[in-house]
Backbone bond lengths (Angstrom), bond angles and torsions (degrees), N, CA, C in turn:
res aa  C-N    CA-C-N  psi(-1)  N-CA   C-N-CA  omega(-1)  CA-C   N-CA-C  phi
1 X - - - 1.534 - - 1.496 108.67 -
2 X 1.277 117.27 125.99 1.432 121.51 179.06 1.530 111.77 -76.17
3 X 1.427 119.12 179.18 1.384 121.44 -174.27 1.495 114.20 -69.65
4 X 1.359 112.88 -37.29 1.506 117.65 -179.63 1.520 111.48 -68.41
5 X 1.329 117.10 -39.02 1.382 120.50 178.64 1.599 112.81 -67.41
6 X 1.311 111.80 -40.32 1.494 115.10 176.64 1.472 109.52 -63.64
7 X 1.343 118.02 -42.32 1.469 120.82 -177.28 1.558 109.54 -64.55
8 X 1.402 117.20 -41.15 1.438 117.66 176.22 1.533 114.63 -65.46
9 X 1.268 117.45 -34.20 1.421 126.74 174.61 1.534 109.86 -56.34
10 X 1.339 115.83 -53.17 1.424 123.25 -174.27 1.531 108.33 -68.16
11 X 1.348 119.04 -34.44 1.458 121.82 -176.78 1.561 104.71 -73.09
12 X 1.310 119.17 -40.40 1.481 118.74 177.53 1.577 113.36 -64.01
13 X 1.364 112.88 -38.73 1.443 119.64 -179.54 1.525 108.21 -63.78
14 X 1.379 114.60 -45.61 1.503 116.47 178.40 1.520 114.78 -60.34
15 X 1.352 115.44 -41.88 1.453 119.63 177.72 1.562 107.89 -61.92
16 X 1.276 118.65 -43.14 1.513 121.08 -177.97 1.526 111.61 -64.86
17 X 1.334 116.63 -36.58 1.391 121.85 177.00 1.538 113.16 -67.40
18 X 1.358 114.98 -42.39 1.447 119.16 178.50 1.495 109.22 -68.89
19 X 1.329 120.72 -37.51 1.474 121.75 178.35 1.556 110.95 -65.47
20 X 1.349 113.74 -41.61 1.431 118.62 174.65 1.474 115.55 -57.69
21 X 1.341 116.45 -41.76 1.477 122.98 -176.21 1.512 106.36 -71.90
22 X 1.447 118.89 -41.84 1.494 118.29 177.81 1.605 108.96 -62.95
23 X 1.322 117.71 -39.34 1.448 119.72 178.40 1.522 111.99 -62.19
24 X 1.330 119.55 -38.36 1.451 122.66 178.79 1.479 110.70 -63.65
25 X 1.399 113.67 -45.28 1.487 117.56 -176.89 1.515 110.41 -67.12
26 X 1.368 120.77 -35.18 1.365 119.57 177.99 1.508 111.17 -73.10
27 X 1.277 120.12 -33.61 1.494 123.36 176.38 1.527 110.48 -64.82
28 X 1.305 117.54 -39.98 1.408 124.59 -177.05 1.575 106.50 -70.03
29 X 1.278 119.44 -41.26 1.478 122.82 -177.89 1.486 107.16 -67.62
30 X 1.314 118.29 -45.42 1.532 120.88 179.68 1.466 110.67 -62.14
31 X 1.274 117.45 -41.91 1.455 122.50 -175.42 1.518 107.03 -66.19
32 X 1.293 119.62 -40.49 1.457 125.23 179.89 1.488 108.11 -64.11
33 X 1.298 123.22 -45.65 1.407 128.14 -178.73 1.538 109.06 -60.45
34 X 1.365 114.37 -54.42 1.394 120.04 -177.59 1.585 114.84 -60.76
35 X 1.315 113.63 -35.99 1.464 120.04 -178.54 1.544 107.17 -67.25
36 X 1.335 118.64 -44.42 1.454 120.90 -176.96 1.559 108.86 -70.76
37 X 1.300 115.95 -38.39 1.506 117.05 179.88 1.537 111.64 -64.38
38 X 1.383 117.27 -39.74 1.433 119.86 -175.22 1.569 112.28 -89.27
39 X 1.300 118.12 4.05 1.469 118.49 170.11 1.573 112.16 -67.06
40 X 1.332 118.14 139.28 1.453 114.27 -179.25 1.564 111.24 -69.68
41 X 1.369 111.34 156.19 1.426 118.88 179.78 1.526 112.50 -64.73
42 X 1.330 117.23 127.22 1.506 117.28 -175.68 1.522 108.19 -65.71
43 X 1.294 120.95 -21.54 1.491 118.20 -176.93 1.523 113.30 -100.45
44 X 1.374 114.13 5.62 1.440 116.67 -174.22 1.527 110.26 -61.33
45 X 1.308 120.45 -40.71 1.444 124.22 -178.32 1.526 111.01 -68.43
46 X 1.322 117.37 -37.68 1.524 119.18 177.11 1.502 110.50 -72.37
47 X 1.289 120.06 -25.53 1.457 124.44 178.02 1.516 107.75 -69.20
48 X 1.375 117.59 -42.64 1.427 120.95 179.17 1.556 113.69 -65.20
49 X 1.393 113.09 -39.83 1.454 118.77 174.85 1.428 113.94 -62.38
50 X 1.374 117.75 -43.78 1.405 123.11 177.82 1.495 111.92 -63.62
51 X 1.311 118.81 -33.58 1.459 120.25 176.17 1.488 109.10 -67.97
52 X 1.324 117.96 -37.76 1.490 117.41 176.58 1.499 114.10 -57.52
53 X 1.302 113.40 -43.30 1.567 117.54 176.50 1.475 111.45 -63.92
54 X 1.222 119.92 -37.27 1.503 122.37 -173.83 1.551 111.54 -78.67
55 X 1.323 113.89 -40.50 1.539 119.65 -177.70 1.520 115.85 -83.83
56 X 1.295 114.98 -19.68 1.442 116.75 -178.72 1.511 114.44 -119.72
57 X 1.382 113.11 85.53 1.497 120.24 178.92 1.475 113.84 -67.61
58 X 1.323 118.10 -17.74 1.439 118.75 -178.18 1.533 115.53 -80.25
59 X 1.325 117.66 -6.76 1.370 119.25 -178.85 1.543 107.08 -86.30
60 X 1.341 112.27 81.80 1.515 119.46 -177.80 1.538 113.07 -117.83
61 X 1.319 114.84 -5.21 1.455 120.59 178.72 1.574 109.77 -68.82
62 X 1.316 112.69 157.42 1.522 118.03 177.80 1.472 109.40 -60.90
63 X 1.307 118.04 -41.78 1.520 119.38 -176.30 1.522 107.94 -67.86
64 X 1.315 122.47 -43.38 1.419 124.04 -176.97 1.573 110.14 -63.74
65 X 1.390 112.91 -43.31 1.411 114.84 177.72 1.474 115.65 -64.62
66 X 1.344 114.84 -40.18 1.418 120.65 175.80 1.545 111.57 -58.70
67 X 1.319 115.79 -43.14 1.442 123.01 176.98 1.526 111.52 -59.86
68 X 1.306 117.52 -43.73 1.447 122.29 179.99 1.532 110.25 -66.81
69 X 1.311 117.68 -36.76 1.432 123.70 -178.28 1.574 106.06 -65.33
70 X 1.317 114.56 -42.27 1.489 118.63 -178.47 1.524 108.29 -67.74
71 X 1.330 117.12 -38.95 1.472 119.02 178.07 1.577 112.13 -64.45
72 X 1.327 112.26 -39.47 1.451 117.75 179.97 1.592 108.81 -64.43
73 X 1.302 114.43 -45.39 1.438 118.69 178.17 1.550 113.49 -59.88
74 X 1.295 114.51 -41.59 1.449 120.10 176.15 1.537 110.55 -64.31
75 X 1.229 118.66 -43.27 1.439 120.89 176.02 1.510 112.12 -57.93
76 X 1.416 117.02 -39.61 1.443 116.76 178.83 1.525 111.23 -69.11
77 X 1.337 117.54 -39.87 1.471 121.62 177.51 1.558 109.82 -63.17
78 X 1.322 118.15 -37.39 1.462 119.10 175.09 1.449 114.18 -63.53
79 X 1.358 116.47 -41.29 1.477 120.33 175.01 1.497 114.72 -61.17
80 X 1.327 112.98 -40.14 1.466 119.67 -177.61 1.573 107.42 -67.27
81 X 1.333 114.76 -43.25 1.468 120.06 177.02 1.423 114.21 -60.44
82 X 1.316 117.62 -44.47 1.433 121.76 -179.57 1.500 113.00 -66.17
83 X 1.353 115.78 -35.90 1.419 120.45 177.16 1.512 112.47 -64.12
84 X 1.382 115.42 -38.48 1.467 120.30 176.02 1.479 111.76 -68.46
85 X 1.303 116.79 -34.40 1.514 120.77 172.04 1.491 113.69 -60.65
86 X 1.315 113.42 -43.32 1.520 119.70 177.70 1.489 110.63 -60.67
87 X 1.340 119.64 -40.43 1.371 126.21 -177.86 1.500 107.92 -64.56
88 X 1.369 114.15 -49.16 1.464 122.00 -178.28 1.544 110.81 -56.49
89 X 1.327 112.19 -49.70 1.531 118.37 178.51 1.485 110.55 -60.50
90 X 1.253 117.42 -42.71 1.498 121.22 178.51 1.618 110.08 -59.18
91 X 1.272 114.16 -47.21 1.522 119.93 176.62 1.451 109.09 -58.04
92 X 1.321 119.03 -50.83 1.397 119.14 -179.15 1.479 115.63 -62.31
93 X 1.348 118.99 -36.31 1.474 119.88 175.87 1.516 110.21 -68.99
94 X 1.280 120.84 -35.33 1.457 125.04 179.49 1.567 105.79 -66.93
95 X 1.367 117.21 -42.87 1.460 116.73 -178.20 1.498 110.29 -69.78
96 X 1.354 120.59 -33.45 1.433 123.96 175.82 1.507 110.16 -62.86
97 X 1.346 114.38 -43.20 1.473 119.55 -179.76 1.564 112.43 -65.20
98 X 1.307 113.93 -38.06 1.415 121.72 176.12 1.586 111.58 -58.16
99 X 1.403 110.40 -52.61 1.452 116.20 174.92 1.493 116.33 -53.96
100 X 1.395 110.49 -42.70 1.503 112.96 -179.18 1.490 110.58 -66.34
101 X 1.355 118.81 -37.23 1.390 119.00 177.67 1.471 117.64 -64.54
102 X 1.419 113.82 -37.99 1.506 121.88 174.77 1.547 107.50 -66.23
103 X 1.347 119.41 -40.66 1.463 117.93 179.21 1.518 113.78 -65.08
104 X 1.404 112.66 -38.64 1.471 114.08 177.33 1.482 110.33 -66.17
105 X 1.355 122.29 -38.29 1.426 126.27 179.97 1.539 109.54 -59.90
106 X 1.317 115.02 -50.02 1.416 120.35 -179.61 1.593 110.97 -64.67
107 X 1.360 119.52 -38.55 1.381 124.74 175.27 1.531 112.81 -61.26
108 X 1.262 114.04 -45.54 1.544 119.14 176.67 1.514 109.45 -60.44
109 X 1.274 114.83 -45.11 1.494 122.73 179.79 1.561 110.98 -55.76
110 X 1.347 112.85 -47.18 1.446 120.95 -178.23 1.581 112.54 -66.15
111 X 1.354 112.31 -37.40 1.440 118.91 177.55 1.491 109.43 -64.09
112 X 1.378 114.12 -43.99 1.511 118.26 -174.30 1.521 105.70 -70.93
113 X 1.357 121.18 -38.71 1.472 117.31 178.31 1.515 111.93 -70.08
114 X 1.364 118.20 -32.72 1.405 116.96 172.87 1.447 117.89 -62.92
115 X 1.351 117.08 -38.68 1.464 120.34 174.94 1.511 112.23 -65.53
116 X 1.374 112.39 -38.39 1.502 117.56 -179.65 1.504 110.04 -63.63
117 X 1.374 114.11 -44.79 1.522 119.79 177.89 1.518 110.72 -59.95
118 X 1.364 111.96 -35.91 1.514 117.29 -178.07 1.535 108.66 -65.05
119 X 1.401 114.47 -44.41 1.354 117.68 -179.90 1.508 114.03 -62.17
120 X 1.362 116.15 -37.65 1.444 121.94 179.18 1.528 111.39 -65.96
121 X 1.331 112.99 -40.55 1.486 116.45 -178.05 1.525 109.13 -69.17
122 X 1.309 116.25 -38.00 1.558 117.95 -179.88 1.538 109.36 -70.48
123 X 1.357 115.60 -34.74 1.497 114.61 -177.67 1.487 113.44 -85.67
124 X 1.277 114.87 -21.08 1.492 119.44 -177.16 1.572 107.97 83.16
125 X 1.338 114.55 -174.43 1.455 120.27 -178.62 1.542 107.75 -90.06
126 X 1.345 115.65 130.68 1.394 118.63 176.72 1.573 110.81 -89.66
127 X 1.310 115.10 101.52 1.372 121.82 -172.39 1.560 108.21 -97.76
128 X 1.352 110.20 123.73 1.532 114.39 -177.99 1.468 109.71 -99.50
129 X 1.370 116.41 -19.56 1.443 119.35 -178.21 1.500 109.73 -154.29
130 X 1.357 118.06 128.26 1.411 119.06 169.91 1.484 110.51 -129.58
131 X 1.311 118.61 108.83 1.477 123.50 -175.83 1.584 110.64 -112.22
132 X 1.229 115.56 126.90 1.523 119.79 -179.18 1.484 105.45 -109.68
133 X 1.375 115.91 122.09 1.483 120.58 -178.09 1.558 103.65 -115.66
134 X 1.339 116.05 108.34 1.406 123.30 -174.56 1.613 105.29 -71.10
135 X 1.240 117.50 -41.94 1.488 123.98 -176.81 1.525 110.25 -57.03
136 X 1.285 114.17 -51.13 1.479 120.72 179.49 1.497 116.67 -79.73
137 X 1.331 114.63 -10.05 1.444 122.46 -176.70 1.556 108.96 56.78
138 X 1.358 114.59 50.76 1.448 118.11 -175.96 1.519 109.79 -143.13
139 X 1.294 113.71 158.16 1.520 118.72 175.55 1.459 106.94 -130.88
140 X 1.373 117.22 132.63 1.510 121.71 -178.64 1.526 106.10 -107.06
141 X 1.245 116.92 114.04 1.435 126.07 177.46 1.489 112.06 -108.68
142 X 1.315 115.00 102.14 1.524 122.07 -172.50 1.561 105.55 53.99
143 X 1.227 124.04 -116.68 1.403 129.09 179.53 1.448 112.94 -96.72
144 X 1.340 123.46 7.92 1.394 126.25 -178.75 1.493 111.61 -104.77
145 X 1.397 119.05 136.81 1.354 121.60 177.52 1.462 110.86 -114.21
146 X 1.354 121.71 134.47 1.437 126.36 -179.10 1.485 109.27 -120.39
147 X 1.298 121.19 129.35 1.435 123.52 167.87 1.505 107.35 -88.41
148 X 1.344 116.77 131.31 1.423 121.58 -176.65 1.571 110.50 -124.88
149 X 1.262 113.44 161.60 1.447 120.39 175.74 1.540 110.76 -80.27
150 X 1.266 116.30 166.01 1.515 120.23 177.27 1.476 111.45 -52.33
151 X 1.397 113.85 -48.77 1.466 119.27 -178.06 1.499 113.60 -61.83
152 X 1.299 113.10 -41.17 1.509 119.25 -177.39 1.541 107.40 -69.28
153 X 1.336 120.49 -43.46 1.460 124.00 177.96 1.522 106.43 -56.85
154 X 1.365 121.33 -48.51 1.426 122.51 -177.85 1.557 110.98 -61.19
155 X 1.257 117.23 -39.83 1.439 123.35 -176.73 1.567 110.05 -65.34
156 X 1.370 114.68 -48.57 1.399 120.62 179.20 1.598 114.73 -66.92
157 X 1.320 113.36 -33.49 1.504 119.10 176.66 1.546 107.12 -67.05
158 X 1.381 119.81 -45.09 1.466 118.28 176.45 1.571 110.97 -57.32
159 X 1.292 115.05 -47.63 1.504 118.32 178.19 1.449 113.04 -57.78
160 X 1.348 117.58 -45.28 1.420 120.51 177.18 1.553 117.31 -62.70
161 X 1.339 114.99 -42.75 1.431 117.45 170.31 1.483 115.94 -59.75
162 X 1.320 114.73 -39.24 1.446 120.11 -179.09 1.537 109.31 -68.70
163 X 1.336 117.09 -35.88 1.451 121.89 178.48 1.510 111.46 -65.90
164 X 1.339 115.93 -38.64 1.505 119.17 177.82 1.460 113.20 -66.50
165 X 1.440 118.35 -22.55 1.436 123.47 177.02 1.506 109.52 -99.32
166 X 1.339 120.26 9.45 1.469 126.62 -179.56 1.576 111.08 55.45
167 X 1.343 114.73 42.28 1.391 119.60 179.07 1.583 112.74 -110.02
168 X 1.267 115.66 154.59 1.460 123.61 173.93 1.493 109.74 -114.01
169 X 1.333 118.24 123.25 1.484 118.87 -171.54 1.582 105.96 -107.02
170 X 1.289 110.03 136.31 1.544 116.17 171.40 1.596 108.84 -79.21
171 X 1.311 112.47 168.43 1.444 112.90 176.88 1.472 118.98 -59.97
172 X 1.392 113.95 -36.69 1.405 118.54 172.83 1.477 114.30 -63.97
173 X 1.265 116.63 -38.82 1.565 117.13 -176.75 1.552 107.05 -73.55
174 X 1.293 121.65 -30.86 1.474 123.73 176.07 1.526 108.23 -67.04
175 X 1.306 119.07 -43.66 1.396 123.84 179.52 1.538 108.19 -63.45
176 X 1.359 113.78 -41.44 1.516 118.02 -177.01 1.488 113.43 -65.10
177 X 1.376 115.83 -42.39 1.463 119.59 179.50 1.544 111.14 -64.33
178 X 1.282 115.32 -40.12 1.491 121.24 -175.30 1.524 112.88 -69.93
179 X 1.415 109.72 -45.49 1.458 118.88 -178.25 1.514 115.29 -82.77
180 X 1.333 117.29 -15.58 1.483 123.97 -178.94 1.481 110.98 76.42
181 X 1.338 118.83 25.02 1.434 120.36 175.75 1.487 109.79 -106.95
182 X 1.317 119.19 178.86 1.403 122.28 175.47 1.553 108.55 -82.23
183 X 1.313 112.97 143.45 1.424 118.28 -174.79 1.570 111.33 -61.06
184 X 1.291 119.90 -30.41 1.447 125.27 -178.22 1.582 108.69 -67.39
185 X 1.369 116.19 -27.01 1.490 118.95 178.71 1.498 111.11 -90.05
186 X 1.254 121.68 2.99 1.457 123.90 -177.29 1.576 110.87 -104.77
187 X 1.317 114.34 155.15 1.425 121.22 179.58 1.515 113.26 -91.01
188 X 1.289 121.41 131.76 1.450 123.24 -179.60 1.536 111.57 -58.72
189 X 1.286 115.33 -30.48 1.467 121.67 -175.35 1.506 109.96 -73.72
190 X 1.364 118.27 -27.48 1.341 122.80 -179.31 1.568 110.39 -67.93
191 X 1.344 114.61 -42.02 1.488 118.47 174.43 1.496 111.23 -64.77
192 X 1.267 117.04 -45.80 1.505 120.87 178.42 1.503 112.14 -56.44
193 X 1.346 117.11 -35.24 1.450 122.95 176.19 1.496 112.14 -64.26
194 X 1.378 111.02 -39.40 1.470 112.78 -179.28 1.534 110.22 -69.30
195 X 1.272 117.14 -39.40 1.576 121.91 178.43 1.533 105.53 -60.21
196 X 1.316 119.61 -47.07 1.447 120.88 -179.84 1.548 113.58 -57.33
197 X 1.407 113.34 -45.04 1.470 117.00 178.11 1.537 112.66 -64.59
198 X 1.381 116.02 -34.49 1.459 120.22 177.97 1.560 108.01 -62.65
199 X 1.299 117.47 -46.69 1.474 124.03 179.69 1.466 109.08 -60.85
200 X 1.296 118.85 -44.58 1.459 122.20 -179.81 1.529 111.45 -64.26
201 X 1.338 114.84 -38.04 1.456 116.26 -178.33 1.480 111.41 -72.49
202 X 1.380 118.31 -34.77 1.469 119.55 173.18 1.508 115.84 -61.48
203 X 1.328 112.61 -30.47 1.499 119.52 166.85 1.493 110.63 88.16
204 X 1.384 118.94 -63.41 1.418 122.86 -172.89 1.583 108.28 -71.97
205 X 1.334 117.84 115.79 1.407 124.45 -170.19 1.588 108.02 -62.05
206 X 1.283 116.83 -46.11 1.550 115.83 -176.74 1.551 109.25 -62.60
207 X 1.312 118.85 -44.24 1.374 121.37 178.66 1.556 113.85 -58.46
208 X 1.326 110.68 -52.22 1.553 119.37 -177.74 1.490 112.01 -61.30
209 X 1.376 114.31 -45.23 1.459 114.87 -177.60 1.568 115.26 -74.42
210 X 1.245 119.79 -31.07 1.448 125.21 176.52 1.539 112.52 -81.92
211 X 1.285 119.41 -32.56 1.468 124.00 179.72 1.531 111.34 -68.89
212 X 1.406 112.89 -53.03 1.415 118.04 -179.09 1.498 109.95 -97.33
213 X 1.294 121.00 105.93 1.457 124.89 -173.99 1.602 109.33 -87.14
214 X 1.202 116.95 140.34 1.464 123.49 169.27 1.482 111.47 -106.65
215 X 1.387 116.51 107.80 1.433 121.01 -177.49 1.588 106.08 -94.33
216 X 1.336 112.40 122.82 1.468 114.74 -175.46 1.565 110.97 -60.13
217 X 1.343 109.66 139.68 1.529 123.76 178.00 1.570 111.36 56.30
218 X 1.332 116.30 16.03 1.551 116.19 174.97 1.526 107.14 -126.67
219 X 1.265 120.79 -52.82 1.409 117.44 -179.76 1.578 111.04 150.02
220 X 1.381 115.81 -141.77 1.463 119.85 -173.61 1.624 106.69 -124.86
221 X 1.283 111.42 153.50 1.462 118.48 173.89 1.522 109.62 -161.69
222 X 1.372 112.55 162.96 1.516 115.87 179.47 1.491 106.18 -89.74
223 X 1.283 116.65 129.80 1.488 123.37 -178.31 1.508 113.70 -83.99
224 X 1.318 117.78 50.47 1.407 125.09 -177.62 1.463 113.43 -134.27
225 X 1.334 121.11 162.55 1.418 122.69 177.13 1.532 110.34 -72.31
226 X 1.318 113.92 132.69 1.525 115.55 -175.25 1.470 115.62 -65.73
227 X 1.413 114.73 -19.53 1.470 116.34 179.47 1.482 114.95 -73.91
228 X 1.360 119.19 -11.51 1.445 115.39 179.13 1.554 112.79 -97.37
229 X 1.323 114.18 5.74 1.557 115.57 179.60 1.453 110.57 -85.49
230 X 1.364 113.70 130.58 1.413 121.51 174.26 1.540 110.64 -128.04
231 X 1.317 116.72 133.92 1.495 121.06 -178.53 1.499 109.83 -122.64
232 X 1.328 115.97 129.95 1.390 117.87 177.67 1.516 110.83 -130.80
């Protein structure tokens, strides 16, 4: 997939994510409105009890009055309970909305980081200084210091010298320079193994993969400006 196709894919994915989030927000809002609309009236029970008092003038006995008082108290308890349910539902909806907002914030952050990482990958590493110190068996890449093995130092030094001469070395040529033999007598896999060990020693996958470039059917080179290379 080329760069433009990847960019278009990320753009479409971002739009789909935003559309999905908007859809969820709309569904949540509609559900909340429908839920509150369809909740029973808290005073419905009290209204029915009041209607019994008004329409039944014959309920004058102590037992009937006591029953009506119990019904009235039950209606009040029902109204209080329903009000508490409304409050609980409101709190749950607010909590759900807060979680959704947090999820959206994290998603936007991840999308931004993904785009930034994509730009870094496309642009490569901007190396302002690459110093190879054979005595200390270390390489200083910008502000990063890496301790290397003797074999890794040799491999990186060969690549650095080739980069200063604008050369691309095959695995066999790398093995030939290090071992002192002719490249035709060396195995391509031996040089590839040295490159792999160098990358493993550098540790950071992004740095190692972008610093040491593998050019198809040509070989290996350092993907940096030759003017920033220093060897001591």
